[in-house]
C-alpha positions in Angstrom: 201.2 97.4 92.5 200.4 98.6 96.0 202.7 101.3 97.3 203.8 100.7 100.9 204.0 103.6 103.3 207.4 105.3 103.6 207.7 104.5 107.3 207.3 100.8 106.6 209.9 100.9 103.8 212.3 102.8 106.0 212.0 100.2 108.8 212.4 97.4 106.3 215.6 99.0 104.9 217.0 99.1 108.4 216.4 95.4 108.8 217.9 94.6 105.5 221.0 96.8 106.1 221.6 95.4 109.6 221.2 91.7 108.7 223.3 92.2 105.6 226.1 93.5 107.7 226.0 90.4 109.9 225.2 87.9 107.1 222.1 86.7 108.9 218.8 85.7 107.5 215.2 86.2 108.8 211.9 84.5 108.5 208.4 85.8 109.2 205.3 84.1 110.5 202.3 86.4 109.9 198.7 86.1 110.7 196.8 89.5 111.1 199.4 91.3 108.9 198.8 88.9 106.1 202.4 89.1 104.6 202.8 92.9 105.0 206.1 92.4 106.8 207.5 90.1 104.1 206.2 92.5 101.4 208.0 95.4 103.0 211.2 93.5 103.4 211.2 92.2 99.8 210.5 95.6 98.5 214.1 96.5 99.4 217.0 95.9 97.0 219.3 93.2 98.5 216.5 91.5 100.5 217.3 88.2 98.9 220.5 88.0 101.1 218.4 88.5 104.2 214.8 87.2 103.7 214.9 83.4 103.9 211.1 82.9 103.8 207.8 84.1 105.0 204.8 82.2 106.2 201.3 83.7 106.0 199.3 81.6 108.5 196.0 83.4 108.7 193.9 80.4 109.8 194.4 78.2 112.8 194.8 75.2 110.6 197.6 77.0 108.7 199.4 77.7 112.0 199.2 74.0 112.8 200.1 72.7 109.3 202.8 75.2 108.3 204.4 76.1 111.6 203.6 73.1 113.8 201.6 75.0 116.3 199.7 72.4 118.3 195.9 72.8 117.8 195.5 72.0 121.5 197.5 75.2 122.3 195.4 77.3 120.0 192.2 75.9 121.5 193.5 76.4 125.1 195.1 79.8 124.8 193.6 81.2 121.7 195.3 82.1 118.4 195.9 85.6 119.7 198.1 84.8 122.7 201.8 85.0 123.7 202.0 81.2 123.7 200.8 80.9 120.1 203.0 83.8 119.0 206.0 82.0 120.5 205.1 78.7 118.9 204.7 80.4 115.5 208.1 82.1 115.8 209.8 78.8 116.9 208.0 76.9 114.1 209.2 79.5 111.5 212.7 79.2 112.7 212.7 75.4 112.7 211.1 75.3 109.2 213.6 77.6 107.6 217.3 78.3 107.3 216.9 81.7 109.1 218.9 82.8 112.1 215.9 84.8 113.5 212.1 84.6 113.1 209.4 87.0 114.0 205.7 86.2 114.4 202.6 88.4 114.5 199.1 87.3 115.6 196.3 89.7 116.5 192.9 91.1 116.1 192.9 93.8 113.4 189.2 94.4 113.5 186.7 95.7 113.1 185.2 92.5 114.6 186.8 89.6 116.3 187.1 91.0 119.8 186.4 88.8 122.9 186.6 89.3 126.6 190.1 90.3 127.5 191.1 90.4 123.8 190.1 93.8 122.3 190.4 94.9 118.7 193.9 96.1 118.2 195.5 93.5 120.4 198.6 92.0 118.7 201.1 89.4 120.1 204.6 89.2 118.8 207.4 86.8 119.3 211.1 86.9 118.2 212.9 83.6 118.1 216.6 82.8 117.7 218.4 79.4 117.9 219.2 78.2 121.5 217.4 81.2 123.1 213.9 81.2 124.6 211.6 83.4 122.3 211.0 87.0 123.4 207.2 87.7 123.4 205.5 91.1 123.6 202.1 92.4 123.0 200.6 95.8 122.1 197.1 97.2 121.7 197.1 99.5 118.7 194.3 102.0 118.0 192.7 102.9 114.7 191.0 101.0 112.0 192.0 97.7 110.5 194.6 99.3 108.2 196.1 101.3 111.1 196.4 98.2 113.3 198.0 96.1 110.6 200.5 98.9 109.7 201.4 99.5 113.4 201.9 95.7 113.9 204.1 95.4 110.8 206.2 98.4 112.0 206.6 96.9 115.4 207.6 93.5 114.0 210.3 95.2 111.8 211.6 97.0 114.9 211.9 93.6 116.6 213.8 92.2 113.6 216.1 95.3 113.5 216.7 94.8 117.3 
């Protein structure tokens, strides 16, 4: 069993506690974090009352098949974009019983960078019913593990909101 970093578990505990108080459920749509957010959340006792489901959509085809992200959008804007992050979060919300969904798509490295999209660039979206999704992006430094951890922490902060 992999032991998750204490900071990740503390953030996950905050999400579980907060959503338990309001009786709300969350869903995740993860690409570059590969399920790290869901793993952190489900490491917390009582998470079954909060975590409705998680989607790991690492490939573009998975984003299309599982979340309904249009391939034309991925081809036009790129998988690492605010628009795709928003579509991922909306898709997770629509394909679950959750009240809120977070999405993460980025370039963890060490390769994969392109002009205007450096290693460490991660786009996030937070979707709720009847509200336009909130999108944000960050450029994290460090190696692949550091980028993935920072992205997971930021996604948990969004869910804790």
